[in-house]
N, CA, C and O atoms as a DFTB+ gen file, in Angstrom:
696 C
 N C O
     1  1       0.804      -1.211      -0.026
     2  2       0.079      -0.007       0.006
     3  2       0.905       1.233      -0.033
     4  3       0.582       2.185      -0.745
     5  1       2.032       1.237       0.770
     6  2       2.778       2.494       0.935
     7  2       3.535       2.713      -0.418
     8  3       3.782       3.885      -0.700
     9  1       3.907       1.807      -1.230
    10  2       4.538       1.908      -2.473
    11  2       3.601       2.711      -3.479
    12  3       4.121       3.330      -4.407
    13  1       2.332       2.704      -3.314
    14  2       1.349       3.368      -4.272
    15  2       1.079       4.814      -3.699
    16  3       0.546       5.656      -4.421
    17  1       1.426       5.085      -2.470
    18  2       1.151       6.399      -1.903
    19  2       1.905       7.534      -2.570
    20  3       1.305       8.515      -3.008
    21  1       3.300       7.389      -2.650
    22  2       4.046       8.452      -3.243
    23  2       3.645       8.751      -4.686
    24  3       3.416       9.932      -4.945
    25  1       3.530       7.854      -5.655
    26  2       2.977       8.172      -6.964
    27  2       1.680       8.799      -6.991
    28  3       1.411       9.647      -7.842
    29  1       0.803       8.402      -6.043
    30  2      -0.684       9.006      -5.979
    31  2      -0.364      10.473      -5.441
    32  3      -0.933      11.417      -5.989
    33  1       0.371      10.663      -4.571
    34  2       0.634      12.120      -4.188
    35  2       1.163      12.943      -5.245
    36  3       0.682      14.054      -5.468
    37  1       2.184      12.439      -5.952
    38  2       2.771      13.172      -7.018
    39  2       1.736      13.400      -8.120
    40  3       1.717      14.492      -8.689
    41  1       0.882      12.445      -8.453
    42  2      -0.173      12.561      -9.449
    43  2      -1.172      13.650      -8.981
    44  3      -1.522      14.519      -9.780
    45  1      -1.636      13.629      -7.723
    46  2      -2.558      14.602      -7.287
    47  2      -2.005      16.076      -7.324
    48  3      -2.764      17.003      -7.608
    49  1      -0.624      16.292      -7.024
    50  2      -0.077      17.562      -7.131
    51  2       0.059      18.050      -8.533
    52  3      -0.115      19.235      -8.820
    53  1       0.382      17.103      -9.435
    54  2       0.519      17.481     -10.987
    55  2      -0.843      17.940     -11.504
    56  3      -0.953      18.906     -12.259
    57  1      -1.886      17.206     -11.067
    58  2      -3.297      17.552     -11.450
    59  2      -3.650      18.912     -10.826
    60  3      -4.260      19.734     -11.509
    61  1      -3.338      19.153      -9.720
    62  2      -3.608      20.496      -9.037
    63  2      -2.961      21.635      -9.881
    64  3      -3.640      22.561     -10.324
    65  1      -1.622      21.526     -10.083
    66  2      -0.947      22.536     -10.914
    67  2      -1.499      22.571     -12.328
    68  3      -1.569      23.679     -12.859
    69  1      -1.872      21.584     -12.957
    70  2      -2.583      21.625     -14.267
    71  2      -3.898      22.353     -14.138
    72  3      -4.163      23.173     -15.017
    73  1      -4.714      22.169     -13.203
    74  2      -5.971      22.820     -12.975
    75  2      -5.777      24.314     -12.758
    76  3      -6.490      25.137     -13.331
    77  1      -4.887      24.619     -11.997
    78  2      -4.497      26.100     -11.711
    79  2      -4.117      26.731     -12.958
    80  3      -4.625      27.805     -13.279
    81  1      -3.141      26.064     -13.789
    82  2      -2.707      26.651     -15.024
    83  2      -3.734      26.864     -15.998
    84  3      -3.772      27.893     -16.673
    85  1      -4.627      25.873     -16.108
    86  2      -5.792      26.029     -17.096
    87  2      -6.806      27.162     -16.824
    88  3      -7.564      27.607     -17.686
    89  1      -6.746      27.599     -15.508
    90  2      -7.593      28.771     -15.149
    91  2      -6.906      30.141     -15.268
    92  3      -7.515      31.191     -15.062
    93  1      -5.617      30.081     -15.609
    94  2      -5.077      31.489     -15.810
    95  2      -5.235      32.053     -17.271
    96  3      -5.228      31.363     -18.290
    97  1      -5.362      33.260     -17.216
    98  2      -5.532      34.026     -18.549
    99  2      -4.163      34.375     -19.144
   100  3      -3.390      35.099     -18.516
   101  1      -3.849      33.862     -20.364
   102  2      -2.542      34.147     -20.819
   103  2      -2.307      35.554     -21.198
   104  3      -1.165      35.970     -21.389
   105  1      -3.467      36.380     -21.324
   106  2      -3.292      37.837     -21.722
   107  2      -2.837      38.569     -20.409
   108  3      -2.441      39.724     -20.565
   109  1      -2.838      38.101     -19.251
   110  2      -2.658      38.697     -18.040
   111  2      -1.225      38.323     -17.536
   112  3      -1.054      37.764     -16.453
   113  1      -0.200      38.664     -18.384
   114  2       1.201      38.450     -18.081
   115  2       1.658      39.680     -17.376
   116  3       1.705      40.775     -17.937
   117  1       1.999      39.475     -16.119
   118  2       2.497      40.725     -15.370
   119  2       3.859      41.183     -15.977
   120  3       4.807      40.421     -16.170
   121  1       3.847      42.481     -16.248
   122  2       5.120      43.009     -16.733
   123  2       6.037      43.629     -15.642
   124  3       5.584      44.427     -14.821
   125  1       7.329      43.242     -15.655
   126  2       8.133      43.919     -14.540
   127  2       8.424      45.204     -14.735
   128  3       9.071      45.815     -13.885
   129  1       7.952      45.860     -15.985
   130  2       8.177      47.288     -16.269
   131  2       7.156      48.216     -15.682
   132  3       7.364      49.427     -15.617
   133  1       6.026      47.639     -15.243
   134  2       4.944      48.461     -14.694
   135  2       5.389      49.269     -13.446
   136  3       5.936      48.756     -12.470
   137  1       5.095      50.603     -13.581
   138  2       5.513      51.572     -12.584
   139  2       7.009      51.838     -12.481
   140  3       7.513      52.310     -11.462
   141  1       7.737      51.502     -13.626
   142  2       9.089      51.767     -13.794
   143  2       9.336      52.687     -15.011
   144  3       8.494      52.753     -15.907
   145  1      10.473      53.391     -15.050
   146  2      10.677      54.226     -16.199
   147  2      10.699      53.456     -17.561
   148  3      11.314      52.395     -17.664
   149  1      10.060      53.975     -18.532
   150  2      10.029      53.443     -19.840
   151  2      11.515      53.370     -20.373
   152  3      12.324      54.258     -20.104
   153  1      11.807      52.358     -21.080
   154  2      13.211      52.283     -21.629
   155  2      13.470      53.353     -22.634
   156  3      12.623      53.590     -23.495
   157  1      14.591      54.010     -22.573
   158  2      14.910      55.037     -23.541
   159  2      14.994      54.484     -24.971
   160  3      15.257      53.305     -25.208
   161  1      14.749      55.425     -25.918
   162  2      14.843      54.900     -27.310
   163  2      15.111      56.258     -28.121
   164  3      14.776      57.374     -27.724
   165  1      15.730      55.991     -29.246
   166  2      15.836      57.068     -30.325
   167  2      15.669      56.317     -31.589
   168  3      16.532      55.547     -32.011
   169  1      14.501      56.561     -32.209
   170  2      14.109      55.817     -33.442
   171  2      13.742      56.739     -34.501
   172  3      13.264      57.840     -34.229
   173  1      13.960      56.311     -35.818
   174  2      13.458      57.125     -36.899
   175  2      12.015      56.901     -37.031
   176  3      11.478      55.823     -36.776
   177  1      11.338      58.063     -37.479
   178  2       9.958      57.947     -37.849
   179  2       9.666      57.218     -39.182
   180  3      10.422      57.314     -40.148
   181  1       8.543      56.490     -39.184
   182  2       8.301      55.712     -40.385
   183  2       8.097      56.628     -41.584
   184  3       8.571      56.331     -42.681
   185  1       7.360      57.794     -41.372
   186  2       7.051      58.650     -42.453
   187  2       8.157      59.503     -42.923
   188  3       8.194      59.948     -44.070
   189  1       9.055      59.727     -42.035
   190  2      10.124      60.620     -42.265
   191  2      11.419      60.042     -41.587
   192  3      11.816      60.484     -40.509
   193  1      12.021      59.094     -42.227
   194  2      13.152      58.355     -41.572
   195  2      14.315      59.251     -41.223
   196  3      15.179      58.813     -40.464
   197  1      14.408      60.519     -41.736
   198  2      15.585      61.440     -41.400
   199  2      15.321      62.028     -40.104
   200  3      16.205      62.702     -39.576
   201  1      14.125      61.838     -39.489
   202  2      13.795      62.537     -38.083
   203  2      13.757      61.432     -37.182
   204  3      13.225      60.360     -37.473
   205  1      14.351      61.690     -36.016
   206  2      14.433      60.765     -34.924
   207  2      13.434      61.274     -33.929
   208  3      13.160      62.470     -33.837
   209  1      12.862      60.279     -33.141
   210  2      12.043      60.617     -31.993
   211  2      12.572      59.821     -30.787
   212  3      12.946      58.654     -30.899
   213  1      12.589      60.525     -29.594
   214  2      13.186      59.906     -28.435
   215  2      12.154      59.821     -27.250
   216  3      11.109      60.463     -27.363
   217  1      12.351      59.170     -26.273
   218  2      11.461      59.176     -25.188
   219  2      11.433      60.539     -24.565
   220  3      10.357      60.999     -24.183
   221  1      12.622      61.257     -24.432
   222  2      12.619      62.518     -23.940
   223  2      11.470      63.516     -24.684
   224  3      10.774      64.300     -24.038
   225  1      11.401      63.376     -25.942
   226  2      10.546      64.124     -26.704
   227  2       9.066      64.041     -26.279
   228  3       8.316      64.984     -26.532
   229  1       8.622      62.933     -25.636
   230  2       7.348      62.592     -25.226
   231  2       7.086      62.876     -23.888
   232  3       5.929      62.786     -23.480
   233  1       8.036      63.220     -23.112
   234  2       7.798      63.467     -21.634
   235  2       6.956      64.711     -21.514
   236  3       7.050      65.632     -22.325
   237  1       6.088      64.723     -20.436
   238  2       5.323      65.914     -20.203
   239  2       3.775      65.648     -20.617
   240  3       2.905      66.486     -20.379
   241  1       3.525      64.490     -21.216
   242  2       2.167      64.106     -21.673
   243  2       1.949      62.704     -21.409
   244  3       2.903      61.928     -21.354
   245  1       0.762      62.330     -21.242
   246  2       0.313      60.930     -21.142
   247  2       0.081      60.425     -22.603
   248  3      -0.533      61.137     -23.397
   249  1       0.565      59.213     -22.959
   250  2       0.494      58.791     -24.313
   251  2       0.414      57.320     -24.315
   252  3       0.710      56.688     -23.301
   253  1       0.017      56.725     -25.431
   254  2      -0.038      55.335     -25.756
   255  2       0.974      54.969     -26.695
   256  3       1.199      55.674     -27.679
   257  1       1.704      53.738     -26.420
   258  2       2.658      53.177     -27.367
   259  2       2.026      51.980     -27.824
   260  3       1.830      51.031     -27.065
   261  1       1.667      51.979     -29.144
   262  2       1.025      50.657     -29.688
   263  2       2.036      50.002     -30.593
   264  3       2.528      50.616     -31.540
   265  1       2.321      48.861     -30.327
   266  2       3.339      47.957     -31.085
   267  2       2.547      47.268     -32.080
   268  3       1.619      46.557     -31.695
   269  1       2.817      47.399     -33.395
   270  2       2.132      46.992     -34.443
   271  2       3.000      46.544     -35.661
   272  3       4.193      46.847     -35.672
   273  1       2.468      45.863     -36.646
   274  2       3.126      45.475     -37.789
   275  2       2.164      45.224     -38.959
   276  3       1.041      44.783     -38.714
   277  1       2.535      45.475     -40.185
   278  2       1.648      45.165     -41.304
   279  2       1.349      43.705     -41.464
   280  3       0.291      43.356     -41.987
   281  1       2.172      42.897     -41.068
   282  2       2.051      41.412     -41.187
   283  2       1.158      40.771     -40.055
   284  3       0.793      39.598     -40.137
   285  1       0.819      41.591     -38.987
   286  2       0.173      41.255     -37.835
   287  2      -1.439      41.109     -38.186
   288  3      -2.116      42.093     -38.484
   289  1      -1.913      39.925     -38.126
   290  2      -3.439      39.748     -38.378
   291  2      -4.245      40.454     -37.200
   292  3      -5.221      41.155     -37.468
   293  1      -3.839      40.265     -35.956
   294  2      -4.576      40.830     -34.795
   295  2      -4.478      42.325     -34.768
   296  3      -5.349      42.965     -34.180
   297  1      -3.435      42.951     -35.388
   298  2      -3.459      44.415     -35.436
   299  2      -4.552      44.937     -36.317
   300  3      -4.995      46.064     -36.095
   301  1      -5.033      44.195     -37.319
   302  2      -6.127      44.600     -38.124
   303  2      -7.444      44.619     -37.275
   304  3      -8.329      45.424     -37.565
   305  1      -7.577      43.806     -36.305
   306  2      -8.696      43.633     -35.502
   307  2      -8.857      44.997     -34.613
   308  3      -9.948      45.559     -34.514
   309  1      -7.687      45.471     -33.984
   310  2      -7.832      46.587     -33.172
   311  2      -7.629      47.922     -33.908
   312  3      -7.866      48.982     -33.328
   313  1      -7.242      47.887     -35.036
   314  2      -6.894      49.185     -35.904
   315  2      -7.904      50.069     -35.974
   316  3      -7.676      51.230     -35.635
   317  1      -9.179      49.695     -36.416
   318  2     -10.333      50.685     -36.543
   319  2     -10.619      51.356     -35.139
   320  3     -11.043      52.510     -35.095
   321  1     -10.407      50.695     -34.109
   322  2     -10.649      51.182     -32.708
   323  2      -9.630      52.328     -32.472
   324  3      -9.965      53.429     -32.034
   325  1      -8.395      51.994     -32.788
   326  2      -7.372      53.084     -32.667
   327  2      -7.543      54.248     -33.475
   328  3      -7.292      55.368     -33.030
   329  1      -7.992      54.032     -34.745
   330  2      -8.361      55.297     -35.689
   331  2      -9.403      56.020     -35.028
   332  3      -9.274      57.242     -34.958
   333  1     -10.468      55.447     -34.503
   334  2     -11.557      56.040     -33.853
   335  2     -11.055      56.808     -32.536
   336  3     -11.477      57.938     -32.288
   337  1     -10.202      56.197     -31.758
   338  2      -9.581      56.783     -30.508
   339  2      -8.782      58.025     -30.868
   340  3      -8.929      59.076     -30.243
   341  1      -7.926      57.892     -31.894
   342  2      -7.166      58.994     -32.424
   343  2      -7.992      60.239     -32.770
   344  3      -7.694      61.384     -32.432
   345  1      -9.049      59.883     -33.473
   346  2      -9.970      61.002     -33.929
   347  2     -10.623      61.671     -32.800
   348  3     -10.982      62.839     -32.949
   349  1     -10.832      61.025     -31.610
   350  2     -11.514      61.629     -30.495
   351  2     -10.565      62.554     -29.694
   352  3     -11.035      63.361     -28.892
   353  1      -9.304      62.449     -29.895
   354  2      -8.339      63.363     -29.318
   355  2      -8.155      63.050     -27.854
   356  3      -7.588      63.877     -27.139
   357  1      -8.578      61.959     -27.382
   358  2      -8.577      61.544     -25.937
   359  2      -7.100      61.351     -25.423
   360  3      -6.803      61.746     -24.295
   361  1      -6.208      60.770     -26.211
   362  2      -4.866      60.522     -25.909
   363  2      -4.065      60.372     -27.170
   364  3      -4.550      59.791     -28.141
   365  1      -2.760      60.917     -27.189
   366  2      -2.059      60.737     -28.367
   367  2      -1.504      59.270     -28.491
   368  3      -1.114      58.692     -27.477
   369  1      -1.468      58.732     -29.586
   370  2      -1.014      57.343     -29.839
   371  2       0.205      57.455     -30.731
   372  3       0.188      58.088     -31.787
   373  1       1.263      56.816     -30.264
   374  2       2.478      56.667     -31.007
   375  2       2.662      55.185     -31.378
   376  3       2.500      54.299     -30.538
   377  1       3.000      54.937     -32.643
   378  2       3.213      53.488     -33.009
   379  2       4.646      53.136     -32.910
   380  3       5.529      53.982     -33.050
   381  1       4.872      51.918     -32.675
   382  2       6.172      51.188     -32.696
   383  2       6.012      50.080     -33.774
   384  3       5.512      48.996     -33.471
   385  1       6.438      50.357     -35.032
   386  2       6.397      49.454     -36.087
   387  2       7.507      48.378     -35.907
   388  3       8.686      48.662     -36.119
   389  1       7.128      47.194     -35.531
   390  2       7.945      46.050     -35.054
   391  2       8.252      45.099     -36.143
   392  3       7.374      44.518     -36.781
   393  1       9.504      44.958     -36.337
   394  2      10.230      44.000     -37.319
   395  2       9.397      43.980     -38.623
   396  3       8.896      42.937     -39.042
   397  1       9.272      45.124     -39.223
   398  2       8.404      45.233     -40.491
   399  2       9.283      45.843     -41.572
   400  3      10.398      46.311     -41.338
   401  1       8.736      45.809     -42.720
   402  2       9.380      46.503     -43.853
   403  2       8.696      47.799     -44.044
   404  3       7.466      47.850     -44.044
   405  1       9.455      48.883     -44.211
   406  2       8.964      50.380     -44.275
   407  2       7.909      50.404     -45.212
   408  3       6.807      50.791     -44.822
   409  1       8.089      49.998     -46.565
   410  2       7.120      50.028     -47.584
   411  2       5.846      49.443     -47.255
   412  3       4.796      50.052     -47.457
   413  1       5.895      48.200     -46.717
   414  2       4.790      47.503     -46.270
   415  2       3.992      48.155     -45.192
   416  3       2.763      48.082     -45.207
   417  1       4.673      48.820     -44.211
   418  2       4.026      49.395     -43.140
   419  2       3.358      50.805     -43.705
   420  3       2.211      51.113     -43.381
   421  1       4.106      51.575     -44.512
   422  2       3.477      52.702     -45.031
   423  2       2.139      52.350     -45.897
   424  3       1.122      53.037     -45.804
   425  1       2.229      51.346     -46.649
   426  2       1.076      51.018     -47.460
   427  2      -0.055      50.656     -46.585
   428  3      -1.197      51.032     -46.848
   429  1       0.244      49.897     -45.497
   430  2      -0.845      49.309     -44.559
   431  2      -1.455      50.494     -44.008
   432  3      -2.685      50.555     -44.007
   433  1      -0.675      51.579     -43.471
   434  2      -1.329      52.705     -42.921
   435  2      -2.160      53.477     -43.942
   436  3      -3.253      53.956     -43.638
   437  1      -1.647      53.583     -45.105
   438  2      -2.486      54.285     -46.181
   439  2      -3.831      53.573     -46.480
   440  3      -4.864      54.177     -46.769
   441  1      -3.711      52.246     -46.382
   442  2      -4.960      51.430     -46.594
   443  2      -5.949      51.574     -45.565
   444  3      -7.116      51.872     -45.819
   445  1      -5.462      51.346     -44.285
   446  2      -6.316      51.241     -43.137
   447  2      -6.518      52.498     -42.319
   448  3      -7.361      52.551     -41.424
   449  1      -5.734      53.504     -42.642
   450  2      -5.829      54.773     -41.776
   451  2      -4.637      54.786     -40.852
   452  3      -4.068      53.753     -40.497
   453  1      -4.284      55.998     -40.478
   454  2      -3.127      56.101     -39.562
   455  2      -3.469      56.921     -38.334
   456  3      -3.614      58.143     -38.336
   457  1      -3.589      56.073     -37.222
   458  2      -4.073      56.739     -35.940
   459  2      -2.828      57.363     -35.100
   460  3      -2.987      57.902     -34.005
   461  1      -1.685      57.236     -35.687
   462  2      -0.456      57.584     -34.885
   463  2      -0.030      58.996     -35.069
   464  3       0.018      59.451     -36.211
   465  1       0.275      59.712     -34.065
   466  2       0.984      60.952     -34.113
   467  2       2.196      60.690     -34.855
   468  3       2.464      61.509     -35.734
   469  1       2.960      59.748     -34.689
   470  2       4.116      59.325     -35.340
   471  2       4.252      57.782     -35.057
   472  3       3.904      57.251     -34.002
   473  1       4.778      57.160     -36.089
   474  2       5.068      55.684     -35.883
   475  2       6.601      55.550     -36.133
   476  3       7.178      56.014     -37.116
   477  1       7.200      54.836     -35.091
   478  2       8.575      54.717     -35.077
   479  2       9.012      53.402     -35.720
   480  3       8.219      52.463     -35.664
   481  1      10.159      53.241     -36.307
   482  2      10.679      52.040     -36.940
   483  2      11.531      51.306     -35.996
   484  3      12.562      51.820     -35.561
   485  1      11.137      50.099     -35.652
   486  2      11.962      49.166     -34.864
   487  2      12.314      47.925     -35.696
   488  3      11.960      46.806     -35.325
   489  1      12.924      48.100     -36.681
   490  2      13.122      47.058     -37.741
   491  2      13.829      45.794     -37.150
   492  3      13.485      44.685     -37.558
   493  1      14.708      45.911     -36.296
   494  2      15.474      44.831     -35.557
   495  2      14.703      44.265     -34.356
   496  3      14.972      43.159     -33.886
   497  1      13.744      45.052     -33.880
   498  2      13.031      44.536     -32.602
   499  2      13.734      44.899     -31.459
   500  3      13.338      44.393     -30.409
   501  1      14.790      45.742     -31.408
   502  2      15.649      45.943     -30.158
   503  2      14.885      46.649     -29.172
   504  3      14.880      46.276     -27.999
   505  1      14.173      47.743     -29.611
   506  2      13.323      48.533     -28.616
   507  2      12.157      47.632     -28.103
   508  3      11.763      47.671     -26.937
   509  1      11.664      46.861     -29.012
   510  2      10.658      45.870     -28.544
   511  2      11.095      44.998     -27.385
   512  3      10.387      44.799     -26.398
   513  1      12.421      44.441     -27.583
   514  2      12.882      43.717     -26.551
   515  2      13.024      44.424     -25.151
   516  3      12.766      43.846     -24.095
   517  1      13.481      45.802     -25.242
   518  2      13.536      46.607     -24.099
   519  2      12.348      46.652     -23.339
   520  3      12.335      46.617     -22.109
   521  1      11.163      46.745     -24.193
   522  2       9.827      46.905     -23.623
   523  2       9.165      45.632     -23.138
   524  3       8.110      45.643     -22.504
   525  1       9.834      44.529     -23.465
   526  2       9.364      43.133     -23.120
   527  2       8.255      42.734     -23.959
   528  3       7.335      42.067     -23.485
   529  1       8.276      43.140     -25.331
   530  2       7.381      42.747     -26.287
   531  2       7.696      41.413     -26.724
   532  3       8.838      41.144     -27.094
   533  1       6.631      40.421     -26.710
   534  2       6.965      39.110     -27.227
   535  2       5.958      38.778     -28.262
   536  3       5.919      37.626     -28.693
   537  1       5.119      39.705     -28.713
   538  2       4.147      39.555     -29.747
   539  2       3.384      40.916     -30.065
   540  3       3.388      41.858     -29.273
   541  1       2.754      40.938     -31.244
   542  2       2.093      42.149     -31.561
   543  2       0.584      41.734     -31.754
   544  3       0.286      40.599     -32.128
   545  1      -0.291      42.639     -31.501
   546  2      -0.158      43.981     -30.885
   547  2       0.018      44.013     -29.392
   548  3      -0.521      43.166     -28.680
   549  1       0.735      44.943     -28.928
   550  2       0.795      45.259     -27.552
   551  2       0.643      46.739     -27.308
   552  3       1.096      47.505     -28.159
   553  1       0.088      47.190     -26.297
   554  2      -0.135      48.638     -26.083
   555  2       0.223      49.026     -24.656
   556  3      -0.162      48.361     -23.695
   557  1       0.941      50.082     -24.548
   558  2       1.359      50.607     -23.217
   559  2       0.830      51.929     -22.950
   560  3       0.725      52.758     -23.853
   561  1       0.474      52.178     -21.689
   562  2       0.113      53.589     -21.274
   563  2       1.334      54.135     -20.533
   564  3       1.823      53.500     -19.598
   565  1       1.830      55.308     -20.943
   566  2       3.013      55.885     -20.438
   567  2       2.698      57.276     -19.855
   568  3       2.212      58.146     -20.578
   569  1       2.950      57.479     -18.655
   570  2       2.610      58.848     -18.130
   571  2       3.513      60.064     -18.392
   572  3       4.461      59.993     -19.174
   573  1       3.198      61.178     -17.722
   574  2       3.964      62.363     -18.078
   575  2       5.383      62.361     -17.809
   576  3       6.167      63.040     -18.471
   577  1       5.756      61.559     -16.783
   578  2       7.088      61.340     -16.419
   579  2       7.869      60.326     -17.256
   580  3       9.088      60.205     -17.136
   581  1       7.162      59.627     -18.076
   582  2       7.877      58.629     -18.826
   583  2       7.816      57.236     -18.254
   584  3       8.544      56.344     -18.688
   585  1       6.896      57.036     -17.219
   586  2       6.729      55.785     -16.465
   587  2       5.663      54.871     -17.155
   588  3       4.599      55.340     -17.559
   589  1       5.971      53.610     -17.268
   590  2       4.905      52.701     -17.876
   591  2       3.933      52.452     -16.753
   592  3       4.305      52.048     -15.651
   593  1       2.630      52.712     -17.073
   594  2       1.561      52.454     -16.147
   595  2       0.665      51.305     -16.465
   596  3      -0.066      50.810     -15.607
   597  1       0.720      50.886     -17.679
   598  2      -0.080      49.695     -18.130
   599  2       0.492      49.035     -19.355
   600  3       1.006      49.704     -20.251
   601  1       0.403      47.731     -19.396
   602  2       0.887      46.918     -20.647
   603  2      -0.363      46.119     -20.907
   604  3      -0.800      45.351     -20.051
   605  1      -0.957      46.292     -22.100
   606  2      -1.982      45.417     -22.611
   607  2      -1.551      44.584     -23.657
   608  3      -1.091      45.097     -24.677
   609  1      -1.647      43.290     -23.529
   610  2      -1.198      42.342     -24.547
   611  2      -2.451      41.969     -25.409
   612  3      -3.554      41.726     -24.919
   613  1      -2.169      41.951     -26.709
   614  2      -3.331      41.578     -27.655
   615  2      -4.102      42.794     -28.127
   616  3      -3.858      43.930     -27.719
   617  1      -4.993      42.513     -28.960
   618  2      -5.722      43.731     -29.507
   619  2      -6.394      44.465     -28.460
   620  3      -6.875      43.836     -27.517
   621  1      -6.483      45.753     -28.517
   622  2      -7.304      46.562     -27.693
   623  2      -8.741      46.423     -28.166
   624  3      -9.038      46.646     -29.340
   625  1      -9.601      46.067     -27.288
   626  2     -11.005      45.991     -27.425
   627  2     -11.857      47.231     -26.967
   628  3     -11.370      48.060     -26.199
   629  1     -13.038      47.334     -27.415
   630  2     -13.884      48.503     -26.834
   631  2     -13.951      48.439     -25.397
   632  3     -13.883      49.482     -24.748
   633  1     -14.085      47.256     -24.803
   634  2     -14.283      47.019     -23.322
   635  2     -13.010      47.377     -22.675
   636  3     -13.057      48.041     -21.639
   637  1     -11.802      46.989     -23.198
   638  2     -10.421      47.307     -22.572
   639  2     -10.410      48.803     -22.558
   640  3     -10.231      49.427     -21.512
   641  1     -10.591      49.345     -23.646
   642  2     -10.488      50.831     -23.818
   643  2     -11.421      51.541     -22.857
   644  3     -10.987      52.487     -22.200
   645  1     -12.636      51.154     -22.741
   646  2     -13.618      51.923     -21.954
   647  2     -13.345      51.594     -20.431
   648  3     -13.443      52.490     -19.593
   649  1     -13.027      50.396     -20.107
   650  2     -12.996      50.064     -18.615
   651  2     -11.507      50.211     -18.107
   652  3     -11.352      50.400     -16.901
   653  1     -10.478      50.145     -18.869
   654  2      -9.062      50.116     -18.310
   655  2      -8.242      51.297     -18.820
   656  3      -7.678      52.066     -18.042
   657  1      -8.189      51.420     -20.122
   658  2      -7.168      52.321     -20.695
   659  2      -7.683      53.764     -20.531
   660  3      -6.928      54.562     -19.976
   661  1      -8.793      54.148     -20.921
   662  2      -9.265      55.550     -20.793
   663  2      -9.446      56.018     -19.397
   664  3      -9.102      57.171     -19.136
   665  1      -9.982      55.202     -18.398
   666  2      -9.983      55.690     -17.082
   667  2      -8.505      55.936     -16.487
   668  3      -8.273      56.839     -15.683
   669  1      -7.622      55.124     -16.919
   670  2      -6.281      55.321     -16.442
   671  2      -5.642      56.587     -16.999
   672  3      -4.939      57.351     -16.338
   673  1      -5.972      56.736     -18.339
   674  2      -5.466      58.080     -18.966
   675  2      -5.971      59.283     -18.313
   676  3      -5.235      60.245     -18.094
   677  1      -7.329      59.254     -17.965
   678  2      -8.003      60.414     -17.313
   679  2      -7.429      60.645     -15.977
   680  3      -7.198      61.785     -15.572
   681  1      -7.176      59.509     -15.234
   682  2      -6.507      59.626     -13.853
   683  2      -5.105      60.228     -13.930
   684  3      -4.709      61.023     -13.078
   685  1      -4.354      59.830     -14.978
   686  2      -3.020      60.310     -15.057
   687  2      -2.994      61.804     -15.577
   688  3      -2.015      62.505     -15.321
   689  1      -3.992      62.264     -16.258
   690  2      -4.097      63.589     -16.823
   691  2      -4.637      64.478     -15.755
   692  3      -4.501      65.696     -15.873
   693  1      -5.270      63.931     -14.668
   694  2      -6.009      64.915     -13.674
   695  2      -4.931      65.561     -12.823
   696  3      -5.237      66.380     -11.957
């Protein structure tokens, strides 16, 4: 009887861990960057590669950083909502064009609309790595001091925008 007890205990523990894991939401990956200074960058603009934009240039305002690519299917899902948000003037949106070809990205924005004040080119994905990006789309809320306050993984939905992002933006702007 005792020789069956240890394997049974191990089995029960494994089943418990599996049950816990299946109840986790993979979109709720905690970011170690929340409430920490956003990583510095100096990147060329997609529309004007001779112009660089830095994190310092964006300090003093609350803004969104949306990581996107023309090859990203999920980016197409959220894009109309971002265009609508940009039109409302609620918060400036900056794009981080991630591991993409410049011509493809420009054509994509021309076809689908451009919600970005500026979209920055991260062709090698180096800045994306600094921000902990492991897939696109991802959206960050960054405060006036350049601190990351929220990281949303996956497409922004109307519910996430209404219930999470805009209330945080309003709080940070108050």
